[in-house]
BALOBA-1460 file (C-alpha; in Angstrom, 3 decimals):
// residues 137
<rec num="1" residu="m" x="55.327" y="17.646" z="62.046"/>
<rec num="2" residu="t" x="55.864" y="21.340" z="62.643"/>
<rec num="3" residu="d" x="53.382" y="23.471" z="64.519"/>
<rec num="4" residu="q" x="51.332" y="25.327" z="61.950"/>
<rec num="5" residu="t" x="49.168" y="27.236" z="64.398"/>
<rec num="6" residu="q" x="48.524" y="30.655" z="62.988"/>
<rec num="7" residu="p" x="48.562" y="33.521" z="65.485"/>
<rec num="8" residu="g" x="45.328" y="35.438" z="65.339"/>
<rec num="9" residu="w" x="43.307" y="32.484" z="64.041"/>
<rec num="10" residu="i" x="41.280" y="30.961" z="66.870"/>
<rec num="11" residu="n" x="38.229" y="28.750" z="67.106"/>
<rec num="12" residu="n" x="35.116" y="29.404" z="69.181"/>
<rec num="13" residu="k" x="36.861" y="27.893" z="72.251"/>
<rec num="14" residu="g" x="39.744" y="30.336" z="72.037"/>
<rec num="15" residu="d" x="42.219" y="27.696" z="70.858"/>
<rec num="16" residu="g" x="44.702" y="28.402" z="68.080"/>
<rec num="17" residu="v" x="43.656" y="26.974" z="64.739"/>
<rec num="18" residu="q" x="46.040" y="24.643" z="62.936"/>
<rec num="19" residu="f" x="46.155" y="24.620" z="59.150"/>
<rec num="20" residu="g" x="47.743" y="22.010" z="56.951"/>
<rec num="21" residu="g" x="49.448" y="18.875" z="58.087"/>
<rec num="22" residu="g" x="49.593" y="15.479" z="56.538"/>
<rec num="23" residu="d" x="50.669" y="14.776" z="52.999"/>
<rec num="24" residu="p" x="50.453" y="17.611" z="50.507"/>
<rec num="25" residu="r" x="47.547" y="17.351" z="48.096"/>
<rec num="26" residu="p" x="48.452" y="15.943" z="44.701"/>
<rec num="27" residu="d" x="48.608" y="18.428" z="41.849"/>
<rec num="28" residu="d" x="45.622" y="17.295" z="39.788"/>
<rec num="29" residu="r" x="45.619" y="20.392" z="37.598"/>
<rec num="30" residu="q" x="46.505" y="18.520" z="34.405"/>
<rec num="31" residu="q" x="43.492" y="16.257" z="34.802"/>
<rec num="32" residu="f" x="41.183" y="19.261" z="34.659"/>
<rec num="33" residu="q" x="43.089" y="21.231" z="32.059"/>
<rec num="34" residu="s" x="42.558" y="18.747" z="29.246"/>
<rec num="35" residu="l" x="40.631" y="20.046" z="26.254"/>
<rec num="36" residu="d" x="37.878" y="17.501" z="26.890"/>
<rec num="37" residu="a" x="37.429" y="18.516" z="30.539"/>
<rec num="38" residu="i" x="37.466" y="22.239" z="29.736"/>
<rec num="39" residu="s" x="35.027" y="21.727" z="26.870"/>
<rec num="40" residu="e" x="32.614" y="19.729" z="29.002"/>
<rec num="41" residu="l" x="32.701" y="22.295" z="31.812"/>
<rec num="42" residu="g" x="32.177" y="25.131" z="29.347"/>
<rec num="43" residu="w" x="29.284" y="23.295" z="27.703"/>
<rec num="44" residu="q" x="27.558" y="22.405" z="30.972"/>
<rec num="45" residu="s" x="27.903" y="26.028" z="32.124"/>
<rec num="46" residu="h" x="26.459" y="27.117" z="28.787"/>
<rec num="47" residu="i" x="23.436" y="24.898" z="29.436"/>
<rec num="48" residu="a" x="23.023" y="26.278" z="32.965"/>
<rec num="49" residu="w" x="23.009" y="29.848" z="31.633"/>
<rec num="50" residu="e" x="20.402" y="28.917" z="29.022"/>
<rec num="51" residu="r" x="18.145" y="27.608" z="31.796"/>
<rec num="52" residu="i" x="18.643" y="30.789" z="33.821"/>
<rec num="53" residu="i" x="17.677" y="33.040" z="30.902"/>
<rec num="54" residu="g" x="14.698" y="30.878" z="29.965"/>
<rec num="55" residu="e" x="16.021" y="29.326" z="26.756"/>
<rec num="56" residu="q" x="15.444" y="25.740" z="25.823"/>
<rec num="57" residu="p" x="18.699" y="24.182" z="27.057"/>
<rec num="58" residu="k" x="20.749" y="22.154" z="24.653"/>
<rec num="59" residu="p" x="21.477" y="18.482" z="25.395"/>
<rec num="60" residu="d" x="23.794" y="17.477" z="28.210"/>
<rec num="61" residu="w" x="27.442" y="16.809" z="27.253"/>
<rec num="62" residu="s" x="26.904" y="13.064" z="27.598"/>
<rec num="63" residu="a" x="24.078" y="13.184" z="25.019"/>
<rec num="64" residu="l" x="26.073" y="15.022" z="22.339"/>
<rec num="65" residu="s" x="27.297" y="13.211" z="19.260"/>
<rec num="66" residu="p" x="31.052" y="12.791" z="18.772"/>
<rec num="67" residu="g" x="30.885" y="15.392" z="15.982"/>
<rec num="68" residu="q" x="29.179" y="17.922" z="18.253"/>
<rec num="69" residu="k" x="31.821" y="17.366" z="20.920"/>
<rec num="70" residu="v" x="34.603" y="17.853" z="18.365"/>
<rec num="71" residu="a" x="33.052" y="21.186" z="17.320"/>
<rec num="72" residu="i" x="32.946" y="22.345" z="20.945"/>
<rec num="73" residu="v" x="36.523" y="21.219" z="21.577"/>
<rec num="74" residu="d" x="37.554" y="23.111" z="18.426"/>
<rec num="75" residu="s" x="35.856" y="26.214" z="19.829"/>
<rec num="76" residu="v" x="37.822" y="25.863" z="23.070"/>
<rec num="77" residu="r" x="41.029" y="25.264" z="21.126"/>
<rec num="78" residu="w" x="40.411" y="28.413" z="19.062"/>
<rec num="79" residu="l" x="40.061" y="30.510" z="22.212"/>
<rec num="80" residu="i" x="43.193" y="28.985" z="23.772"/>
<rec num="81" residu="e" x="45.125" y="29.763" z="20.582"/>
<rec num="82" residu="h" x="43.768" y="33.344" z="20.515"/>
<rec num="83" residu="p" x="43.858" y="34.403" z="24.194"/>
<rec num="84" residu="t" x="44.126" y="38.124" z="23.448"/>
<rec num="85" residu="s" x="41.219" y="38.187" z="21.005"/>
<rec num="86" residu="s" x="38.351" y="40.474" z="21.851"/>
<rec num="87" residu="i" x="34.975" y="39.074" z="22.756"/>
<rec num="88" residu="a" x="33.676" y="40.414" z="19.428"/>
<rec num="89" residu="t" x="36.415" y="38.539" z="17.548"/>
<rec num="90" residu="q" x="35.563" y="35.392" z="19.501"/>
<rec num="91" residu="h" x="31.933" y="35.793" z="18.432"/>
<rec num="92" residu="d" x="32.964" y="36.441" z="14.822"/>
<rec num="93" residu="a" x="34.977" y="33.194" z="14.872"/>
<rec num="94" residu="w" x="31.887" y="31.363" z="16.147"/>
<rec num="95" residu="r" x="29.774" y="32.939" z="13.384"/>
<rec num="96" residu="a" x="32.351" y="31.914" z="10.773"/>
<rec num="97" residu="r" x="32.270" y="28.307" z="12.037"/>
<rec num="98" residu="m" x="28.468" y="28.297" z="11.979"/>
<rec num="99" residu="y" x="28.411" y="29.693" z="8.443"/>
<rec num="100" residu="a" x="31.079" y="27.275" z="7.190"/>
<rec num="101" residu="d" x="29.301" y="24.345" z="8.840"/>
<rec num="102" residu="g" x="26.124" y="25.040" z="6.896"/>
<rec num="103" residu="t" x="24.130" y="22.501" z="8.892"/>
<rec num="104" residu="r" x="21.425" y="24.900" z="10.033"/>
<rec num="105" residu="s" x="18.179" y="24.773" z="8.105"/>
<rec num="106" residu="e" x="17.046" y="28.119" z="9.525"/>
<rec num="107" residu="p" x="18.836" y="31.374" z="10.312"/>
<rec num="108" residu="h" x="20.341" y="31.524" z="13.794"/>
<rec num="109" residu="p" x="19.290" y="34.617" z="15.789"/>
<rec num="110" residu="n" x="22.842" y="35.130" z="17.060"/>
<rec num="111" residu="m" x="24.397" y="35.418" z="13.594"/>
<rec num="112" residu="v" x="24.787" y="39.168" z="14.076"/>
<rec num="113" residu="p" x="27.758" y="41.253" z="15.232"/>
<rec num="114" residu="f" x="28.478" y="40.860" z="18.940"/>
<rec num="115" residu="d" x="27.339" y="44.383" z="19.841"/>
<rec num="116" residu="e" x="23.909" y="43.645" z="18.349"/>
<rec num="117" residu="l" x="23.343" y="40.591" z="20.551"/>
<rec num="118" residu="p" x="20.961" y="40.855" z="23.493"/>
<rec num="119" residu="f" x="22.709" y="41.161" z="26.852"/>
<rec num="120" residu="s" x="21.831" y="37.563" z="27.752"/>
<rec num="121" residu="q" x="23.650" y="36.291" z="24.657"/>
<rec num="122" residu="q" x="26.640" y="38.537" z="25.250"/>
<rec num="123" residu="m" x="26.848" y="37.091" z="28.762"/>
<rec num="124" residu="k" x="26.778" y="33.571" z="27.347"/>
<rec num="125" residu="a" x="29.867" y="34.349" z="25.257"/>
<rec num="126" residu="r" x="31.613" y="36.046" z="28.190"/>
<rec num="127" residu="l" x="30.890" y="33.150" z="30.532"/>
<rec num="128" residu="w" x="32.261" y="30.684" z="27.987"/>
<rec num="129" residu="r" x="35.468" y="32.705" z="27.692"/>
<rec num="130" residu="h" x="35.955" y="33.260" z="31.423"/>
<rec num="131" residu="i" x="35.311" y="29.641" z="32.351"/>
<rec num="132" residu="i" x="37.894" y="28.416" z="29.871"/>
<rec num="133" residu="f" x="40.529" y="30.877" z="31.036"/>
<rec num="134" residu="a" x="39.713" y="30.244" z="34.708"/>
<rec num="135" residu="v" x="40.435" y="26.537" z="34.317"/>
<rec num="136" residu="l" x="43.656" y="27.229" z="32.430"/>
<rec num="137" residu="g" x="44.812" y="29.525" z="35.215"/>
């Protein structure tokens, strides 16, 4: 094993600090870049933001129906396929899916243009987008 002591990096005893060593870590990136993993992370982050802003959080990923999970995965897929879309276009795509779905019995308060959303809702969309792209790298 080669000496990996970095000059300038010392511990509280004045000894050089050694970084690395041993076997390299496995590249587990693919495990976390699957659509399912990205979708679950995005959804759980979505729930966390709803708690922070005082909304009634939606169900945990594990409690969603298969159909609900498919819709979320489709939302992630749309964003991956449209990486240069604006945040307003992303929101418009979400509104189009909600309208086409037709499963809501009451109007949704976020079915307005992105710029008309309250800041907290704009942040929800931005967080969703940034989390997905952060995992993809």
